[in-house]
N, C-alpha and C positions, 0 to 999 in steps of 0.2 A: 568861427573864430580862427581856426587853423588855416582855412582857405584864404581869409583876408590877410593873415600874417604873411603867407607865402606868395601872394600874387605878384608882389613887386620884385621878386628875385629873378635876376638874369642868369643865364647859363652860357659859359664860354667853352669852346672846343680847344683843348690844349694842343700845343705843337708837340710832335713826336718825331725825332730825327729818323729818317729812313722809313717811316711808317705812314704818317698822315701827309699825303701829297694832295695836289689839287683835285684829282679824281675822287680820293677818299673824302675830302671836304664836300665835294658835290653830292656824294651819296648820303653822307651823314647829315646834311642840312636840307634834304629834300622835304622832310616833314617838319612842321613847326616844332621847335624845341630850342635850338641854339640861337643866341643873340649876336654872337661874334665868334670869329675863328682867328687863329694865329698861325703863321707859316712855320715850317721847319726853319731852324736858324740859318742865317747867312753868316758864314765864318769870316770874320774880319781880322786881318793880321796887321799889315802896315801900308796898304795901298788902297786907293779908291777903286772899287770893283766896277767893271763895265756893266752896262744895263742888262746884257744877256744873263748875267748871274742872278740878278734880281727877278728877271722874267722866268728863269728856270725854277726858282723857288716859289714864285708867285705869278703864274701866268695870268691871274686875274687882273694884274696891273695893266694889261693891254686893252682893257675896256673900262667904261664908266657906267655905273659906279664900280669901285673895286670890291667885288662881292662874288659869292658863289652864284650859280645860275638861278637859285631860288631867292637871291637877294640878301643873303647873310654877309655882313661886312667881313673882309679879310685884312688882317693887319700884319705888317712885316716885322720879323724878329731878327735882331742882330746879336751875335755872340763874339766877344773879344775882350781885350783888356787895355788896349792903348787908347786913351781918351781922344787923341787927335785923329786917329784912324777911324774910330767909331763915329766921331763928329763928321768927318768927310763923307763917310758912307751914309750917314743919316741925311746929309744934304742931297746925296744921289737919290736916295729913296724918296725924299720930298720932291725932287725934280721929276721923278717918274710918276708922281701922283699918289704916293702912299697915304693912307688914312691916318696912320700913327706909326711910331717906331717903338717896338718893345725890346727891352734889353734882357738877355738871358744870364742870370746869375744863379741858375738852379741846376744846370745839367750836371749829373753825377758821373758821367762817363770818365773812366780813368785816362783815356787818351786825350780827351778835351782838357781835363784838369792838369795833366802833365804839361800841356802846352799853354798853361796860364789862362784858361777860359772857364766859363760856367761857374760852378760852385766854388772853385778855387779862390775867387775874389772875396768870398765871405769871411776869410780869415783876417781881412783887413777892411773894415767898414769905410775907411778913408778912400780906398781905391774904388769902392762902389760909388761913393759920392762923386769922385772926380769923373768917372765914366758917365754917370747920369747927367751931371752938370754940363759936361762938354757937349753931349747930345742935345740937351734942352736948349743951350745957347745957340747951337748950330741950327736948330729948327726955328728959333726965334718966335715961338708961340703960334706959328702957322698951323702946325699939327701937334698933338700931344706926344710926350714920351711916357711910356709905361715900363714896368719892370716886373720880373719874376724872380723870387728868391726861394731858398729853403730855410730851415730853421737854424742853419749853421753848417759848418764843414764837419768837424768831429763831434761837437757838442753844441748846446743851445745858448751858451753864455752871451754870444754876440747877436742873437736873433733880433732883439729890439734895436740895437745899434745899427744893424744893417738896414732894417726897415726905415729907421729915421734918416739914414744916409740917402736912401732913394728919395724920400720926401724933400729933404734939404736940397738935394741936387735938382729938383724940379719935376719929379715924376708925378703924373696926374692920377695914377692908379697902380696898385701893387697886388700881384698874385703871390700867395704864400703856399708853398707845398709843405705839408705838415710833417716833414722828416728832415733830418740832417743829411748831408751828403753821404756820410758813412753808413747811415741806415738804409740807403738805397731805396728800394721799394718794399722792404720788409714791413708787414703790419705790426702795430697799428700806426695810422697817421695821427699825429697829436693835434687834434682840432682845438683843444683847450689852449694850446700854446699859440695857435693862430689868433685866438681871442686875446691873449696877452699882448701880442704884437699890435693887433687892431686898436687896442685901448691906448697905445702910446703914439699913434700917428693920427693925423686928421684927414688924410686922403682915403678914398675907398679901398678896402682890402677884400680880396677875393679868396675864398677858401678852396684848396685843391688837395686831393689825395684820398684814396680809399672810399670814394662815393660810388658804390656799386649797386645801390638799390634806393627805393623811395625812403626806406627807414634810415639808411645811411645818410641820405640827403638831409632829412630832417635833423638827425643828430649832429651832422656837420654844421648846419646853420645854427642850431641851438647852442652848441658848445663853443663855436667860434664867434657867434654874434654877427657873422657876416651876412649881408643881404644876398650877395652873388656868389656863385661857385663856378669852378672850371672842371670839366671832365676830360680825361685823357684815355688811359687804358680801358676804363669801364665803358666808354663810348664805342670802342672797337669790339669789346667783348659782347656788348648788347647794343646794337645800333638803334634800338627803340627806347633806350633808357631816357634820353633827354625828352623825346615826345611824351613818354609816360609821366615824367615829372611835370612837364608843362600842362598836360591834361589834368593831373591831380591838383596843380596850383589853381587852375581855372574852375574846376568843378567839384573838387573834393572826392572824386570817384577814382578808384584804382582800376586801371585797365589790366587785362590778363597778361601774364608773363610772356615774354618773347619765345616763340616756338623754334625748334630746329629748322623747320621749313622756311621760316622768315629769315633766319640767319643765312641759310643756304642760298636763298634768292638774292641776298645782298652780295654774297661771294660770286655768284654766277654773273650778276650785272657788272660787278667790279672787273671780273676777268674779261667780259665783252668789251668794256671801255678800254682797258689796258692793252688788249691785243691789237687795237687799232694803231698803236704806236710802238709796241714792243714785241720782240720775238716770243713765241710760245714758252720757251724754256724759262725766260725771265718771269713771265706771267705765272707759271706754275709756282715758282719760288714766292712770288708776292701773295698769291692766294693762300699758300701754306702758312706764310707769315701771319696773315690776318686770322686764319683759322686757329693758329696757335694762341693768338690773343683771346679768341672766343672760348678757349678752354677754361679761362679764369672762372672758377667756381661753378662751371656747368658740366655735369657728368656726360650729358648727351653729346655736346660738342667735343669733349675730350675723347670719347670713344670713336667718333667719326675721324678725329685727327689721327689717331693711331691706325685706323683702318686705311687711310689714304696717304699717309705721310711718305710712303716709298714710291708712290706713283710718279711717273715722269712725263706721261703724255697728257696734255691739257684737256682734250676732249674726254679721255677716260676719267680724269680727276673730277671734272665738272659733272659728268653723269653719275659718278660714284657718290657725290655729295648727297644725293637724294635717294640712294639705295636704302631699302629697308634693312634694319638691323636691330633685333630685340635687345633691350637693355641687359638681359641675362647673358648675352654673348660678349659684353664689354670685357676688355682685357683686365685681369685682376691685378692692377697696379695702382699705386696711390696717384692722386691728381697732383700731388706735390705743390699745392698752392699755399 
């Protein structure tokens, strides 16, 4: 019964600014698990951006279909507040072959919010509506417009109103991160509030936030009532989470937990791909950034992070990722998660 209930649930890979790029998408979608991905946001201010900006964020646009090498669709995300500018850049995305245009009303970053972007618009649902409406009209039904929101800026009083604003504006799907902007990424995510939002709109709602395990996946779906979910930080922390969820959906069988060796192999392959285009010093920073994400709730990854965090030579870093280190030698500090 559980397997039948879960089989129809899709899994999206969330956009993460400065973290999930095309190479990360390629690695995370190699195994069956994700059904769609979304790019880092394209920042829209007041002008029509040139094609090179879109290709930089979504190099997959250069081929057909617009997908990762394994065939998982890649969707473009825009972030901005000016309806006319968003509409103009949505037309640009359409002309370049985008599959859909996703609008970011969920970014909690202070710099973005100070510049009237991301979650800052959630303080006035009318502004959310105007942005979605302008983009939907610009696309003319040729491709869909979707949106991502949080449960509010400082509180949840306008959560339903903001969700309804996206639907009224013409959004075909809505991702809801189960926290307000002020809550950042502090646990817990309020999956039950995602359910309240879902009950007040007729478009599909996707649950996002704190889905770190099979158990959390089940609870998120149960409390939100959402069929589909989106994974972000948890997909980086455990690159095999989505494939394990997919396997569980299809068979009811729990696969073994991801080992450190599996995580390290992803980091090494990521480094090999990045160093084809970037200098080693930049690749070192990117590998450490991903390893820092892997610390989330994983003591073994945490101890490896502390062991290699000061290394600056790429080859030394990569070889050190697989060095033996008994758990008893882990640094005696809190994981701080």
